[in-house]
C-alpha positions in Angstrom: -65.8 -52.6 68.5 -67.4 -52.8 65.1 -65.6 -51.7 62.0 -66.8 -48.5 60.5 -67.1 -47.3 56.9 -67.6 -43.9 55.4 -70.0 -43.7 52.5 -70.0 -40.6 50.2 -72.5 -39.9 47.4 -70.7 -39.1 44.2 -73.5 -39.2 41.7 -77.0 -37.8 41.5 -80.0 -40.1 42.1 -82.3 -38.2 39.7 -82.3 -40.8 36.9 -82.2 -43.8 39.2 -85.0 -46.3 39.9 -87.3 -45.7 42.9 -85.7 -48.7 44.7 -82.3 -47.2 44.4 -83.5 -43.8 45.6 -85.1 -45.5 48.6 -81.8 -47.3 49.3 -79.9 -44.0 49.2 -82.3 -42.4 51.5 -82.0 -45.3 53.9 -78.3 -44.9 53.9 -78.8 -41.2 54.9 -77.5 -39.8 51.6 -79.8 -37.1 50.3 -77.5 -34.8 48.2 -74.3 -34.8 46.3 -71.1 -35.1 48.4 -73.0 -36.1 51.5 -70.9 -38.3 53.8 -72.3 -40.8 56.4 -70.6 -43.2 58.8 -72.0 -46.7 59.2 -71.1 -49.9 60.9 -69.7 -52.4 58.5 -72.5 -55.0 58.6 -73.8 -57.4 56.0 -77.0 -55.4 55.8 -75.2 -52.1 55.0 -72.9 -54.0 52.5 -75.9 -55.3 50.7 -77.4 -51.9 50.4 -74.1 -50.5 49.1 -73.9 -53.3 46.5 -77.3 -52.1 45.1 -76.0 -48.5 44.6 -72.3 -49.1 44.1 -72.2 -46.9 41.1 -73.5 -43.9 43.1 -71.3 -44.1 46.1 -67.7 -44.2 47.2 -66.8 -46.3 50.3 -63.8 -46.0 52.6 -63.0 -48.2 55.6 -62.1 -46.7 58.9 -59.9 -48.5 61.4 
């Protein structure tokens, strides 16, 4: 079974670049305090590295 991570948006995307906005949309985060569960894959980790200042990540066992 794949590991899971919880991703929570903690900052607004209003002042961010279009690429960062698109990354947040792809992660399923559209508003403040939105939380999504994702598989812990290299693709998701790469997306999180691009927007690390906008999100909070917690690992789920």
